[in-house]
C-alpha positions as MATLAB code, in Angstrom:
seq = 'MDAMDLDRLPLRERKKLRTRQALVDTALELFTERGFDGVTLDALCDAVEVSKRTFFRTFTSKEDVAMAPTQDLWGAFLEELEDCEPVAGQPLFDVLRDALLAAIGRMPAEGWARRVLLSRRLAGRTPSMDAHGLAFCDRTSRAALAVARRRFALPGGEELRARLAIDVLVAAFHRAVEAWAEGPAPTRDHLSSALRAACDAAPGSLTLAVR';
ca = [
       0.326    0.123    0.227;
       1.633    3.163   -1.053;
       1.602    6.202    1.558;
      -1.321    8.356   -0.114;
      -3.871    4.929    0.258;
      -1.954    4.428    3.867;
      -3.159    8.181    5.488;
      -6.759    7.417    3.773;
      -7.500    4.746    6.441;
      -8.429    5.466    9.958;
      -5.506    6.037   12.686;
      -5.844    3.266   14.244;
      -5.458    0.905   10.767;
      -2.834    3.010    9.952;
      -0.732    2.801   13.059;
      -1.820   -1.790   12.408;
       0.280   -1.270    9.304;
       2.972    0.635   10.271;
       3.675   -2.072   13.107;
       2.987   -5.172   10.699;
       5.327   -3.156    7.783;
       8.383   -2.517   10.931;
       7.941   -6.041   11.315;
       9.000   -7.261    8.412;
      11.218   -4.715    7.206;
      13.493   -5.622   10.806;
      13.100   -9.221    9.905;
      14.490   -9.255    6.697;
      17.054   -7.050    7.650;
      18.048   -8.827   10.774;
      17.712  -12.277    9.104;
      20.264  -11.398    6.428;
      22.470  -10.161    8.749;
      23.096  -12.902   11.172;
      20.913  -15.671    8.968;
      17.319  -16.761    9.777;
      18.421  -19.137   12.476;
      20.743  -16.362   14.192;
      17.383  -14.413   15.254;
      14.730  -15.101   17.708;
      11.589  -13.945   18.076;
      12.479  -11.980   21.177;
      15.181  -10.778   19.817;
      12.618   -9.641   16.803;
       9.687   -7.915   18.857;
      12.708   -5.786   20.726;
      14.181   -4.344   17.870;
      10.942   -3.138   16.754;
       9.662   -2.309   20.636;
       6.260   -5.148   20.348;
       5.435   -7.611   22.716;
       4.866  -10.943   20.897;
       1.453  -10.987   21.871;
       1.298   -8.084   18.909;
       3.631  -10.137   16.536;
       0.943  -12.656   16.637;
      -1.854  -10.794   16.256;
      -0.174  -10.219   12.524;
       2.230  -13.606   12.121;
       2.070  -17.038   12.914;
       5.604  -17.577   12.403;
       9.441  -15.936   11.912;
       8.893  -17.662    8.183;
       5.601  -15.621    7.710;
       6.803  -12.312    8.181;
       9.985  -13.329    6.447;
       8.039  -14.195    3.244;
       5.135  -11.539    3.665;
       6.386   -9.548    0.629;
       5.374  -12.169   -1.910;
       2.321  -13.450    0.567;
       0.720   -9.926    0.049;
       1.392  -10.485   -3.608;
      -1.067  -14.059   -4.074;
      -3.219  -12.662   -1.522;
      -3.767   -9.531   -3.454;
      -4.537  -11.507   -6.921;
      -6.901  -13.554   -4.768;
      -8.437   -9.839   -4.447;
      -8.455   -9.016   -7.460;
     -10.087  -12.466   -8.794;
     -12.641  -12.128   -7.218;
     -13.776   -8.485   -8.246;
     -12.608   -9.140  -11.675;
     -15.025   -8.772  -14.412;
     -13.921  -11.175  -17.312;
     -15.077  -10.857  -21.185;
     -17.494  -14.375  -21.444;
     -15.393  -17.069  -23.705;
     -11.955  -15.377  -22.261;
      -9.576  -17.861  -21.473;
      -9.403  -18.498  -18.121;
      -5.506  -18.418  -17.868;
      -5.511  -14.910  -19.315;
      -8.330  -13.914  -16.341;
      -5.636  -15.334  -14.198;
      -2.964  -13.605  -15.564;
      -4.598  -10.247  -15.787;
      -5.503  -10.271  -12.070;
      -1.725  -11.294  -10.650;
      -0.457   -8.185  -12.734;
      -3.138   -6.145  -11.234;
      -2.220   -7.332   -7.991;
       1.521   -6.379   -8.437;
       0.356   -3.343  -10.455;
      -0.815   -2.395   -6.336;
       2.353   -3.298   -4.393;
       3.810   -0.181   -2.764;
       6.647    1.542   -5.787;
       9.047    1.885   -2.999;
      10.588   -0.909   -1.204;
       8.808   -3.583   -2.142;
      11.133   -4.785   -4.740;
      13.605   -5.113   -2.873;
      11.653   -6.639   -0.316;
      11.121   -9.371   -1.972;
      14.517  -10.019   -3.530;
      15.751   -9.921    0.190;
      13.089  -12.292    1.344;
      13.777  -15.266   -1.500;
      17.343  -14.407   -0.886;
      16.392  -15.996    2.381;
      13.978  -19.026    1.166;
      16.975  -20.045   -1.215;
      19.124  -20.835    2.037;
      17.172  -21.513    4.800;
      14.716  -24.362    4.138;
      11.760  -23.676    6.913;
      11.148  -20.908    4.480;
      11.209  -23.128    1.311;
       8.615  -25.424    3.249;
       6.254  -22.497    4.362;
       6.185  -21.620    1.042;
       5.387  -24.904   -0.846;
       2.359  -24.878    1.892;
       1.311  -21.139    0.908;
       1.322  -21.586   -2.562;
      -0.865  -24.934   -2.306;
      -3.361  -23.252    0.019;
      -3.574  -20.023   -2.482;
      -3.750  -22.326   -5.379;
      -6.494  -24.060   -3.765;
      -8.127  -20.527   -2.592;
      -7.840  -19.790   -6.705;
      -9.826  -22.827   -7.484;
     -12.628  -22.068   -5.100;
     -13.122  -18.314   -6.356;
     -12.561  -19.408   -9.827;
     -15.796  -21.957   -9.609;
     -17.852  -19.818   -7.582;
     -17.045  -16.835   -9.762;
     -16.504  -18.222  -13.310;
     -19.236  -20.294  -15.329;
     -16.675  -22.760  -16.001;
     -18.452  -26.116  -17.941;
     -18.845  -29.115  -16.181;
     -15.609  -31.663  -15.390;
     -12.987  -28.767  -16.246;
     -11.904  -28.887  -12.788;
      -8.571  -30.364  -13.740;
      -7.786  -27.873  -16.620;
      -8.862  -25.111  -14.229;
      -6.149  -26.567  -12.002;
      -3.587  -26.781  -14.337;
      -4.650  -23.426  -15.553;
      -3.210  -22.202  -12.079;
      -0.221  -24.253  -11.574;
       0.671  -22.630  -15.360;
       0.369  -19.118  -13.593;
       2.010  -19.766  -10.421;
       4.817  -21.895  -12.959;
       5.338  -18.829  -15.271;
       5.172  -16.699  -12.041;
       8.586  -18.200  -10.619;
      10.395  -17.970  -14.202;
       9.426  -14.698  -14.047;
      11.226  -14.185  -10.841;
      14.246  -15.933  -11.609;
      14.851  -13.810  -14.241;
      13.240  -10.427  -12.899;
      16.125  -11.040  -10.153;
      18.798  -11.642  -11.971;
      18.386   -7.976  -14.299;
      19.474   -4.372  -12.919;
      17.794   -2.700  -10.537;
      14.492   -4.708  -10.175;
      11.138   -2.902   -9.936;
       7.732   -3.435   -9.128;
       7.336   -2.879  -13.529;
      10.200   -4.899  -14.342;
       8.622   -7.636  -12.266;
       4.862   -6.672  -14.301;
       6.965   -7.328  -17.905;
       9.146  -10.239  -16.977;
       5.282  -12.075  -16.345;
       3.908  -11.145  -19.303;
       6.757  -12.904  -21.074;
       6.389  -16.212  -19.525;
       2.729  -15.982  -19.437;
       3.226  -15.703  -23.102;
       5.989  -18.354  -23.271;
       3.486  -21.248  -21.587;
       1.516  -22.529  -24.559;
       4.401  -22.923  -26.554;
       6.389  -24.803  -24.253;
       3.382  -27.726  -24.513;
       4.351  -28.008  -28.419;
       8.131  -27.307  -28.047;
       9.217  -30.124  -29.794;
      12.791  -32.304  -29.540;
      15.528  -33.681  -31.994;
];
């Protein structure tokens, strides 16, 4: 959420969101500096000057706070999928892609890309974060399928293809993030471009012939 949007919220909500962001930023900095296992939950809460009770009102674990930048994106994706108004006959994959692109556009222009990169690097060397990410991905995919079933008049017996469309989107996102992270000064807009390219390549991957 950008600063202008934040200012429109009631004071109590602004405080909660600022505390949440402070926890995310501080966690990523401390985990990067000392290692994920080198920072206790007590140390993190002390650094932000909040109680563990406040922490657990917002996050379920250290893994949860460390992966918040990407999880926020997928939460916004589910909201966009719930609210979108696709054209009749539009391929489900295109609806999913557009919802994810809209979600990326909702992420803060300042700071979010750096948080994603820090979180990604931590996950690469922290097995518990990797496991947390897999569980989150499965929950999100199931939630997206539930939205698709409820909101879009999918033909009967098409649940397998709908789930595969979601899985392909997730795979395209991961490949997009890989390309994006290796580029110079990654930004939110660069990630959108990388996602478009990965999604455009998806149909051709199914017909790619071997020699």
